[in-house]
C-alpha positions in Angstrom: -118.2 192.0 35.0 -114.9 192.4 33.2 -114.2 193.7 29.7 -112.2 191.6 27.3 -110.1 193.6 24.8 -109.2 192.2 21.4 -105.6 193.5 21.3 -102.9 193.9 23.9 -99.6 195.7 23.7 -96.6 193.4 24.1 -93.2 194.9 25.0 -90.8 195.0 22.0 -93.2 196.6 19.5 -95.4 193.5 19.1 -99.1 193.4 19.2 -101.1 190.4 20.2 -104.4 190.0 18.2 -106.9 187.6 19.5 -108.6 185.7 16.6 -112.3 186.1 16.0 -113.9 182.7 16.5 -117.1 181.9 14.5 -119.9 180.4 16.5 -120.2 176.6 16.0 -123.6 175.2 15.0 -125.4 173.3 17.7 -125.3 169.6 17.1 -127.4 167.1 19.0 -125.2 164.2 19.9 -126.8 160.8 20.8 -127.0 160.2 24.6 -125.4 156.8 25.5 -128.0 154.5 27.0 -125.6 152.7 29.3 -122.7 154.3 31.2 -119.2 153.2 30.2 -118.0 150.1 32.1 -115.9 150.9 35.1 -112.6 149.1 35.6 -111.5 148.3 39.1 -107.7 148.2 39.4 -106.1 146.4 42.4 -103.0 148.1 43.6 -100.8 147.9 46.8 -101.0 150.8 49.3 -97.5 150.6 50.8 -94.0 149.0 51.0 -92.2 148.4 54.2 -88.6 148.9 55.5 -86.3 147.4 58.1 -85.5 149.3 61.3 -83.5 152.4 60.5 -83.1 151.5 56.8 -84.1 153.3 53.6 -83.0 150.7 51.0 -85.6 148.4 49.4 -85.7 144.7 50.3 -86.2 142.1 47.6 -89.8 141.6 49.0 -90.5 145.3 48.6 -89.3 145.4 45.1 -91.8 142.6 44.2 -94.6 144.9 45.6 -93.2 147.9 43.7 -93.0 145.8 40.5 -96.8 145.3 40.8 -97.3 149.0 41.3 -95.1 149.7 38.2 -97.3 147.3 36.1 -100.4 149.2 37.1 -98.9 152.7 36.6 -97.4 151.7 33.2 -100.7 150.3 32.0 -102.7 153.4 33.4 -100.9 156.6 32.6 -103.7 158.7 34.0 -102.9 157.6 37.6 -100.5 159.7 39.6 -99.2 159.0 43.1 -98.2 160.8 46.3 -95.4 158.9 48.1 -95.3 159.5 51.9 -92.3 158.2 53.9 -93.2 157.0 57.5 -91.1 155.8 60.5 -91.7 154.3 63.9 -91.6 156.7 66.8 -88.3 155.5 68.4 -86.0 158.3 67.4 -86.1 162.1 67.5 -88.5 163.9 65.2 -85.9 165.5 63.1 -84.1 162.2 62.5 -87.3 160.5 61.6 -88.4 163.2 59.2 -85.1 162.7 57.3 -85.4 158.9 57.4 -89.0 159.1 56.1 -87.8 161.3 53.2 -84.9 158.9 52.4 -87.5 156.1 52.2 -89.8 158.1 49.9 -86.8 159.0 47.7 -85.7 155.4 47.5 -89.2 154.4 46.3 -89.4 157.3 43.8 -86.0 156.4 42.4 -87.0 152.8 41.9 -90.2 154.0 40.1 -88.1 156.4 37.9 -85.6 153.7 37.0 -88.5 151.6 35.8 -90.0 154.3 33.5 -92.6 156.1 35.7 -92.4 159.8 34.8 -91.4 162.2 37.6 -94.4 164.4 36.8 -96.7 161.6 38.1 -95.2 161.6 41.6 -94.8 163.8 44.6 -92.8 162.8 47.7 -92.9 163.9 51.3 -92.0 162.7 54.8 -94.4 162.4 57.6 -92.0 160.8 60.0 -93.9 159.2 62.9 -96.8 161.7 62.7 -99.2 159.1 61.1 -98.6 155.8 62.8 -100.6 152.7 61.8 -101.5 152.1 65.4 -100.6 153.5 68.8 -99.4 150.2 70.1 -95.8 149.4 71.1 -94.0 146.2 69.8 -92.2 144.7 66.9 -95.3 144.2 64.7 -96.8 147.8 65.2 -93.4 149.3 64.7 -92.8 147.2 61.5 -96.2 148.5 60.2 -95.1 152.1 60.8 -91.9 151.8 58.8 -93.3 152.3 55.3 -93.8 154.4 52.2 -97.5 154.8 51.6 -99.0 155.5 48.2 -102.0 157.8 47.6 -103.3 157.4 44.1 -105.3 159.7 41.9 -106.8 158.5 38.6 -107.7 161.5 36.4 -110.2 159.3 34.4 -112.2 158.7 37.5 -111.5 155.0 37.5 -112.1 152.9 40.5 -109.0 151.8 42.4 -109.0 149.0 45.0 -106.2 149.8 47.3 -104.9 146.9 49.3 -102.5 146.6 52.3 -99.6 144.3 51.3 -97.8 142.7 54.2 -95.6 140.4 52.2 -92.6 142.7 52.7 -93.2 143.4 56.4 -89.8 143.4 58.1 -89.9 142.5 61.9 -86.8 143.3 64.0 -84.6 140.4 64.9 
């Protein structure tokens, strides 16, 4: 067990005195008979990118605008942004490309009023592919920024995969 002292010496000839707090009387609060209603929020999981690109397509900005609506209406939700690539370039190049994609999404969210404290960004390159298949569709699914949400209220989030902005190679 540790001992708590009531005063501490602070450099500069100051003394910190911890205030004495009177004990609060115990009050019995009514117990709610029904739990509060849970709200389910539907929000996209990702946006997609063209081959070797980190700029947002018009279709991706539509997906991001929906995410912004949800984040603006629910300030207790924070998000991790992970940039991903397909596996067709060296690892170092793909790490940098994944980061540029995550930064592009973060900058769009910042520009639309989402506080930077609510976001983290990272690149996963091609380390977490959507599938192990080869082809235009699997590679297009790999080229994304994925959102991982946390709601500090404990609300329920329905995370959906949006493919409206999928960009297949020509």
